N, C-alpha and C positions, 0 to 999 in steps of 0.2 A: 742901397736899400731905398725902396719907394714905399712911402706911407701915405695912405689916403684916410682923411677924416671925413666921414660920410654923415651928412645930415643938412637940414635946411637953414642952419644958421642960428639955431635956438641957443639959449644960455648953456644947456648941457653940451652942445656940440662945442661951443667955445671952451668949456672946462676940460673936455676930452682933448681938444688941441693943446691947450696950455699944459695939461698933465703929460702929454706926449713929448712936447718940446723940453720940459723939465726932465723927463726921463732920459731923453737923448743927451742932454747936457750932463746929467749925472754920469752916464756911461762913457761920455766922451766920443760919442758916435755921430757921424754925419749921415743925413738922409734927406732925401727929397720929400718934402711934405706937401701934399695937395689937399685942398678943401673941395669936396664935392657936394654941391648943393642943388645942382639941377636934377629935377625929379626923373626925367628920362634917363640921365646918366646913372642915377641911383638904381633905377629898375634894370638897366643893362648890366650892371654889376651883380645883380641878384640879391641885393640887400633889401630885407623886408622891414627892419626897424632901425630907428636912429636914436642916439648917435652910435655909429660903428667905426671900428678901426680895422683897416686892412693893411697888411704888410706883404709887399711883393705878391699881390694878388690872392693872398690867403686872408679870409675873414677871421680875425682873432677876437674881436669884442663886438657884440651886437646888442643894441637896445639898452646900454647902460653907460655910465661914466665910470671908466676904470680909473683907479687911483694911480698916482705916479709909481707907487711901489709895485702895483699889478703890472704896469706897463713895462717897467724895468725887467721883471721876471719873464714877460713875454718876449721882449726884445733880446734878452740874453739867450733864450731858448732858440729864437729864430735865427740868430747870428752865429750859434754855436759857441758862445762864450761860456 
């Protein structure tokens, strides 16, 4: 599973990253996590607002900090658990 945390490094982006790591730990899942902060790369991904969460190329969260609980639900759905 490839996860991208998309944003320019603001406190909300950091919280989204931390919530994602905690959700992965709660689920016992391994994933490659990338922080995407370069504006050109963000535009290439088609993301219009930050912070955003992308899993395996699919934008799941955009423009808000999802809670750990929300991310757990999204990851379960995406992984078929």
